[in-house]
C-alpha atoms as a printed R data frame, in Angstrom:
    type eleno elety resid chain resno       x      y       z
1   ATOM     1    CA   MET     A     1   0.000  0.000   0.000
2   ATOM     2    CA   GLU     A     2   1.446  3.361  -1.004
3   ATOM     3    CA   ALA     A     3   2.220  6.101   1.530
4   ATOM     4    CA   GLY     A     4  -0.670  8.334   0.460
5   ATOM     5    CA   THR     A     5  -3.189  5.546   0.904
6   ATOM     6    CA   ILE     A     6  -1.763  4.616   4.321
7   ATOM     7    CA   TYR     A     7  -2.162  8.260   5.348
8   ATOM     8    CA   VAL     A     8  -5.815  8.289   4.259
9   ATOM     9    CA   VAL     A     9  -6.556  5.027   6.092
10  ATOM    10    CA   GLY     A    10  -4.853  6.387   9.232
11  ATOM    11    CA   VAL     A    11  -6.925  9.577   9.188
12  ATOM    12    CA   ILE     A    12 -10.152  7.607   8.743
13  ATOM    13    CA   PHE     A    13  -9.185  5.334  11.641
14  ATOM    14    CA   ILE     A    14  -8.496  8.234  14.044
15  ATOM    15    CA   ALA     A    15 -11.632 10.121  13.007
16  ATOM    16    CA   THR     A    16 -13.754  6.985  13.412
17  ATOM    17    CA   VAL     A    17 -12.428  6.300  16.929
18  ATOM    18    CA   VAL     A    18 -13.347  9.868  17.939
19  ATOM    19    CA   ARG     A    19 -16.792  9.604  16.334
20  ATOM    20    CA   SER     A    20 -17.523  6.201  17.866
21  ATOM    21    CA   THR     A    21 -16.362  7.324  21.316
22  ATOM    22    CA   LEU     A    22 -18.126 10.674  21.551
23  ATOM    23    CA   GLY     A    23 -20.754 10.427  18.835
24  ATOM    24    CA   PHE     A    24 -19.465 13.516  17.020
25  ATOM    25    CA   GLY     A    25 -16.309 15.453  16.141
26  ATOM    26    CA   GLU     A    26 -14.866 13.505  13.229
27  ATOM    27    CA   ALA     A    27 -15.682 16.107  10.562
28  ATOM    28    CA   LEU     A    28 -13.154 18.628  11.870
29  ATOM    29    CA   ILE     A    29 -10.543 15.868  11.934
30  ATOM    30    CA   ALA     A    30 -11.201 13.966   8.729
31  ATOM    31    CA   VAL     A    31 -11.922 16.590   6.089
32  ATOM    32    CA   PRO     A    32  -9.033 19.023   6.798
33  ATOM    33    CA   LEU     A    33  -6.492 16.197   7.129
34  ATOM    34    CA   LEU     A    34  -7.747 14.279   4.098
35  ATOM    35    CA   ALA     A    35  -7.672 17.485   2.053
36  ATOM    36    CA   LEU     A    36  -3.908 17.673   2.612
37  ATOM    37    CA   ARG     A    37  -3.468 14.613   0.368
38  ATOM    38    CA   LEU     A    38  -6.712 14.363  -1.621
39  ATOM    39    CA   PRO     A    39  -8.754 16.774  -3.733
40  ATOM    40    CA   VAL     A    40 -11.597 18.266  -1.687
41  ATOM    41    CA   ALA     A    41 -14.013 16.720  -4.223
42  ATOM    42    CA   VAL     A    42 -12.807 13.317  -2.953
43  ATOM    43    CA   ALA     A    43 -12.023 14.174   0.686
44  ATOM    44    CA   ALA     A    44 -15.460 15.576   1.584
45  ATOM    45    CA   PRO     A    45 -17.543 12.769   0.016
46  ATOM    46    CA   LEU     A    46 -15.201 10.166   1.527
47  ATOM    47    CA   ALA     A    47 -15.737 11.605   5.020
48  ATOM    48    CA   VAL     A    48 -19.516 11.609   4.485
49  ATOM    49    CA   LEU     A    49 -19.541  8.059   3.115
50  ATOM    50    CA   VAL     A    50 -17.580  6.830   6.129
51  ATOM    51    CA   SER     A    51 -19.998  8.794   8.339
52  ATOM    52    CA   VAL     A    52 -22.941  6.895   6.834
53  ATOM    53    CA   THR     A    53 -21.157  3.610   7.514
54  ATOM    54    CA   VAL     A    54 -20.260  4.462  11.111
55  ATOM    55    CA   ALA     A    55 -23.780  5.669  11.852
56  ATOM    56    CA   ALA     A    56 -25.367  2.576  10.261
57  ATOM    57    CA   VAL     A    57 -23.207  0.189  12.315
58  ATOM    58    CA   ILE     A    58 -23.830  2.002  15.603
59  ATOM    59    CA   VAL     A    59 -27.573  2.306  14.966
60  ATOM    60    CA   ALA     A    60 -27.725 -1.424  14.175
61  ATOM    61    CA   GLN     A    61 -25.886 -2.191  17.417
62  ATOM    62    CA   ASP     A    62 -27.618  0.247  19.750
63  ATOM    63    CA   TRP     A    63 -30.954  1.200  18.198
64  ATOM    64    CA   ARG     A    64 -32.726  0.507  21.485
65  ATOM    65    CA   ARG     A    65 -30.735  3.319  23.101
66  ATOM    66    CA   ILE     A    66 -31.746  5.968  20.573
67  ATOM    67    CA   GLU     A    67 -33.956  8.719  22.008
68  ATOM    68    CA   MET     A    68 -36.378  8.435  19.100
69  ATOM    69    CA   ARG     A    69 -38.423 11.530  19.889
70  ATOM    70    CA   SER     A    70 -35.318 13.690  20.189
71  ATOM    71    CA   ALA     A    71 -33.726 12.267  17.055
72  ATOM    72    CA   SER     A    72 -36.936 12.785  15.071
73  ATOM    73    CA   TRP     A    73 -37.410 16.439  15.911
74  ATOM    74    CA   LEU     A    74 -33.696 17.151  15.436
75  ATOM    75    CA   ILE     A    75 -33.879 15.689  11.916
76  ATOM    76    CA   VAL     A    76 -37.049 17.612  11.034
77  ATOM    77    CA   SER     A    77 -35.588 20.860  12.402
78  ATOM    78    CA   ALA     A    78 -32.349 20.286  10.507
79  ATOM    79    CA   LEU     A    79 -34.194 19.916   7.208
80  ATOM    80    CA   GLY     A    80 -35.548 23.431   7.772
81  ATOM    81    CA   GLY     A    81 -32.071 24.788   8.409
82  ATOM    82    CA   ILE     A    82 -30.254 23.292   5.399
83  ATOM    83    CA   PRO     A    83 -31.600 25.833   2.843
84  ATOM    84    CA   LEU     A    84 -30.496 28.698   5.081
85  ATOM    85    CA   GLY     A    85 -27.091 27.052   5.378
86  ATOM    86    CA   LEU     A    86 -26.722 26.948   1.605
87  ATOM    87    CA   LEU     A    87 -27.700 30.626   1.428
88  ATOM    88    CA   LEU     A    88 -25.204 31.379   4.192
89  ATOM    89    CA   LEU     A    89 -22.483 29.642   2.215
90  ATOM    90    CA   ALA     A    90 -23.199 31.825  -0.789
91  ATOM    91    CA   ARG     A    91 -23.753 35.174   0.931
92  ATOM    92    CA   VAL     A    92 -21.832 35.407   4.221
93  ATOM    93    CA   ASP     A    93 -18.103 35.368   4.928
94  ATOM    94    CA   ASP     A    94 -17.413 31.973   6.480
95  ATOM    95    CA   ALA     A    95 -14.756 33.483   8.775
96  ATOM    96    CA   VAL     A    96 -17.436 35.530  10.545
97  ATOM    97    CA   VAL     A    97 -19.714 32.523  11.008
98  ATOM    98    CA   LYS     A    98 -16.886 30.302  12.250
99  ATOM    99    CA   ALA     A    99 -15.669 32.960  14.701
100 ATOM   100    CA   ILE     A   100 -19.157 33.411  16.188
101 ATOM   101    CA   LEU     A   101 -19.863 29.672  16.301
102 ATOM   102    CA   GLY     A   102 -16.482 28.841  17.814
103 ATOM   103    CA   THR     A   103 -16.855 31.511  20.498
104 ATOM   104    CA   VAL     A   104 -20.379 30.448  21.480
105 ATOM   105    CA   ILE     A   105 -19.460 26.749  21.636
106 ATOM   106    CA   ALA     A   106 -16.285 27.384  23.663
107 ATOM   107    CA   ILE     A   107 -18.078 29.672  26.151
108 ATOM   108    CA   PHE     A   108 -20.894 27.157  26.629
109 ATOM   109    CA   ALA     A   109 -18.451 24.303  27.206
110 ATOM   110    CA   LEU     A   110 -16.288 26.336  29.614
111 ATOM   111    CA   TYR     A   111 -19.372 27.371  31.569
112 ATOM   112    CA   SER     A   112 -20.582 23.776  31.735
113 ATOM   113    CA   LEU     A   113 -17.212 22.590  33.011
114 ATOM   114    CA   THR     A   114 -16.865 25.255  35.706
115 ATOM   115    CA   ALA     A   115 -20.399 26.148  36.846
116 ATOM   116    CA   ARG     A   116 -21.793 24.601  40.008
117 ATOM   117    CA   ASN     A   117 -25.317 24.448  38.627
118 ATOM   118    CA   ARG     A   118 -25.129 23.258  35.034
119 ATOM   119    CA   LEU     A   119 -27.899 24.017  32.604
120 ATOM   120    CA   HIS     A   120 -30.247 21.084  32.162
121 ATOM   121    CA   LEU     A   121 -33.136 20.300  29.807
122 ATOM   122    CA   PRO     A   122 -35.109 17.492  31.475
123 ATOM   123    CA   HIS     A   123 -37.228 16.836  28.363
124 ATOM   124    CA   ASP     A   124 -37.693 17.847  24.725
125 ATOM   125    CA   HIS     A   125 -40.588 20.243  25.293
126 ATOM   126    CA   TRP     A   126 -38.377 23.349  25.288
127 ATOM   127    CA   GLY     A   127 -35.593 21.950  23.169
128 ATOM   128    CA   TRP     A   128 -36.720 23.859  20.104
129 ATOM   129    CA   LEU     A   129 -35.934 27.142  21.894
130 ATOM   130    CA   ILE     A   130 -32.188 26.578  21.625
131 ATOM   131    CA   GLY     A   131 -32.563 25.542  17.998
132 ATOM   132    CA   SER     A   132 -30.021 22.704  18.021
133 ATOM   133    CA   GLY     A   133 -31.600 20.819  15.133
134 ATOM   134    CA   PHE     A   134 -32.109 23.954  13.059
135 ATOM   135    CA   CYS     A   135 -28.559 25.200  13.749
136 ATOM   136    CA   SER     A   136 -27.212 21.779  12.883
137 ATOM   137    CA   GLY     A   137 -28.997 21.924   9.538
138 ATOM   138    CA   VAL     A   138 -27.690 25.435   8.861
139 ATOM   139    CA   LEU     A   139 -24.101 24.492   9.647
140 ATOM   140    CA   GLY     A   140 -24.392 21.185   7.833
141 ATOM   141    CA   GLY     A   141 -25.721 22.872   4.711
142 ATOM   142    CA   ALA     A   142 -23.049 25.557   4.791
143 ATOM   143    CA   TYR     A   143 -19.928 23.801   6.071
144 ATOM   144    CA   GLY     A   144 -20.726 20.137   6.728
145 ATOM   145    CA   MET     A   145 -20.465 20.715  10.503
146 ATOM   146    CA   ASN     A   146 -23.659 19.171  11.882
147 ATOM   147    CA   GLY     A   147 -22.169 17.854  15.096
148 ATOM   148    CA   PRO     A   148 -21.457 20.687  17.586
149 ATOM   149    CA   PRO     A   149 -25.069 21.929  18.050
150 ATOM   150    CA   LEU     A   150 -26.207 18.323  18.516
151 ATOM   151    CA   ALA     A   151 -23.508 17.714  21.107
152 ATOM   152    CA   VAL     A   152 -24.574 20.843  22.976
153 ATOM   153    CA   TYR     A   153 -28.160 19.581  23.040
154 ATOM   154    CA   GLY     A   154 -27.148 16.099  24.180
155 ATOM   155    CA   ALA     A   155 -25.067 17.609  26.979
156 ATOM   156    CA   LEU     A   156 -27.999 19.768  28.102
157 ATOM   157    CA   ARG     A   157 -30.242 16.699  28.155
158 ATOM   158    CA   ARG     A   158 -27.582 14.839  30.182
159 ATOM   159    CA   TRP     A   159 -28.013 11.638  28.224
160 ATOM   160    CA   SER     A   160 -25.920  8.694  29.303
161 ATOM   161    CA   PRO     A   161 -22.827  8.032  27.140
162 ATOM   162    CA   ARG     A   162 -24.577  5.183  25.306
163 ATOM   163    CA   HIS     A   163 -27.785  7.142  24.676
164 ATOM   164    CA   PHE     A   164 -25.787 10.206  23.615
165 ATOM   165    CA   ARG     A   165 -23.735  8.205  21.119
166 ATOM   166    CA   ALA     A   166 -26.671  6.226  19.724
167 ATOM   167    CA   THR     A   167 -29.070  9.174  19.378
168 ATOM   168    CA   LEU     A   168 -26.568 11.311  17.487
169 ATOM   169    CA   GLN     A   169 -25.935  8.407  15.119
170 ATOM   170    CA   GLY     A   170 -29.663  8.144  14.417
171 ATOM   171    CA   TYR     A   171 -29.495 11.747  13.259
172 ATOM   172    CA   PHE     A   172 -26.235 11.363  11.336
173 ATOM   173    CA   LEU     A   173 -27.465  8.280   9.493
174 ATOM   174    CA   VAL     A   174 -30.224 10.323   7.853
175 ATOM   175    CA   ALA     A   175 -28.262 13.563   7.437
176 ATOM   176    CA   SER     A   176 -25.163 11.884   6.001
177 ATOM   177    CA   ALA     A   177 -27.198  9.713   3.634
178 ATOM   178    CA   VAL     A   178 -28.904 12.832   2.285
179 ATOM   179    CA   GLY     A   179 -25.529 14.538   1.940
180 ATOM   180    CA   MET     A   180 -24.065 11.552   0.116
181 ATOM   181    CA   ALA     A   181 -27.019 11.499  -2.262
182 ATOM   182    CA   GLY     A   182 -26.303 15.147  -2.993
183 ATOM   183    CA   TYR     A   183 -22.653 14.417  -3.785
184 ATOM   184    CA   ALA     A   184 -23.681 11.544  -6.036
185 ATOM   185    CA   SER     A   185 -26.158 13.779  -7.903
186 ATOM   186    CA   LEU     A   186 -23.298 16.185  -8.604
187 ATOM   187    CA   GLY     A   187 -21.213 13.389 -10.094
188 ATOM   188    CA   LEU     A   188 -18.727 13.309  -7.205
189 ATOM   189    CA   TRP     A   189 -18.961  9.553  -6.570
190 ATOM   190    CA   SER     A   190 -15.797  8.640  -8.427
191 ATOM   191    CA   ALA     A   191 -13.662  5.525  -8.809
192 ATOM   192    CA   ALA     A   192 -11.071  7.115  -6.517
193 ATOM   193    CA   LEU     A   193 -13.721  7.668  -3.837
194 ATOM   194    CA   THR     A   194 -14.832  4.027  -4.010
195 ATOM   195    CA   ARG     A   195 -11.228  2.802  -3.882
196 ATOM   196    CA   TYR     A   196 -10.300  4.873  -0.807
197 ATOM   197    CA   TYR     A   197 -13.550  3.931   0.921
198 ATOM   198    CA   LEU     A   198 -13.050  0.197   0.440
199 ATOM   199    CA   LEU     A   199  -9.416  0.397   1.555
200 ATOM   200    CA   SER     A   200 -10.402  2.416   4.650
201 ATOM   201    CA   LEU     A   201 -13.366  0.220   5.598
202 ATOM   202    CA   PRO     A   202 -11.424 -2.329   7.729
203 ATOM   203    CA   ALA     A   203  -9.781  0.509   9.682
204 ATOM   204    CA   ALA     A   204 -13.163  2.152  10.190
205 ATOM   205    CA   VAL     A   205 -14.663 -1.083  11.516
206 ATOM   206    CA   VAL     A   206 -11.792 -1.463  13.991
207 ATOM   207    CA   GLY     A   207 -12.177  2.198  14.970
208 ATOM   208    CA   ILE     A   208 -15.884  1.691  15.662
209 ATOM   209    CA   GLY     A   209 -15.084 -1.225  17.980
210 ATOM   210    CA   ILE     A   210 -12.411  0.718  19.877
211 ATOM   211    CA   GLY     A   211 -14.676  3.736  20.208
212 ATOM   212    CA   ARG     A   212 -17.526  1.572  21.482
213 ATOM   213    CA   ARG     A   213 -15.309  0.197  24.249
214 ATOM   214    CA   LEU     A   214 -14.085  3.682  25.183
215 ATOM   215    CA   ASN     A   215 -17.650  5.021  25.210
216 ATOM   216    CA   HIS     A   216 -18.869  2.216  27.456
217 ATOM   217    CA   GLY     A   217 -15.968  2.871  29.819
218 ATOM   218    CA   LEU     A   218 -17.006  6.493  30.384
219 ATOM   219    CA   LYS     A   219 -19.585  7.223  33.060
220 ATOM   220    CA   GLY     A   220 -21.888 10.196  33.716
221 ATOM   221    CA   ASP     A   221 -19.904 13.290  34.654
222 ATOM   222    CA   ALA     A   222 -16.659 11.902  33.252
223 ATOM   223    CA   PHE     A   223 -18.294 11.525  29.846
224 ATOM   224    CA   LEU     A   224 -19.748 15.044  29.980
225 ATOM   225    CA   ARG     A   225 -16.337 16.446  30.863
226 ATOM   226    CA   VAL     A   226 -14.857 14.723  27.818
227 ATOM   227    CA   VAL     A   227 -17.700 16.040  25.632
228 ATOM   228    CA   HIS     A   228 -17.245 19.588  26.893
229 ATOM   229    CA   GLY     A   229 -13.493 19.300  26.442
230 ATOM   230    CA   GLY     A   230 -14.099 18.187  22.856
231 ATOM   231    CA   LEU     A   231 -16.443 21.147  22.309
232 ATOM   232    CA   ILE     A   232 -13.812 23.556  23.625
233 ATOM   233    CA   GLY     A   233 -11.323 22.044  21.174
234 ATOM   234    CA   ILE     A   234 -13.786 22.403  18.294
235 ATOM   235    CA   GLY     A   235 -14.533 26.001  19.301
236 ATOM   236    CA   LEU     A   236 -10.835 26.881  19.339
237 ATOM   237    CA   VAL     A   237 -10.265 25.214  15.960
238 ATOM   238    CA   LEU     A   238 -13.100 27.232  14.437
239 ATOM   239    CA   ILE     A   239 -11.756 30.478  15.909
240 ATOM   240    CA   VAL     A   240  -8.274 29.745  14.544
241 ATOM   241    CA   GLN     A   241  -9.768 28.956  11.135
242 ATOM   242    CA   ALA     A   242 -11.517 32.353  11.199
243 ATOM   243    CA   LEU     A   243  -8.319 34.309  11.811
244 ATOM   244    CA   PRO     A   244  -6.999 36.279   8.811
245 ATOM   245    CA   ARG     A   245  -4.076 34.648   7.048
């Protein structure tokens, strides 16, 4: 196997372990790193295709742990946000959006880590007020970053690690499948994409298994601390990406 292919497989493995452990976060790992060696027209669809696979496996394993009501309204809300995301992509400077998003996510996560009385949504009734599903659709349509708003919502609901992971995958299975259909309609499902996907599949399967074990080893507050730490990292990455070059 040539060096470039080994690099791609390694990136997919790392991103899959993160995704399988936390339920989110692989997009900001996979796409930028894959784009260092692959054309974006291959890197982005490859990340989405792997996302569909990861979500399908986890949903098949843990479908009983999916919060179906939450996943359903998040998906419906996201569908409303995708058109705005596409408009955002065309009309607004992405540096501004990333700076605002990164700052909000980092502040929320820092507050959640340090506050004595953490914010808590005991049920879905008021979930629409924070707009997690809609924001996820907007960011997914514009930049392919569905995960952070969903992670914020899951943290506010205080789902267990297994419910958190499974519910987000229920969302990602639908969202990523729709995204992959869009790439295919644009003619971006190429022979190179299929080749890299098939070569990366064994690594992804191993990554899912490792992530599952790590997820099951995390309990309650420890898991939330890891999630908030991941959100702080994502927020900082977005802020750095927004800085002028």
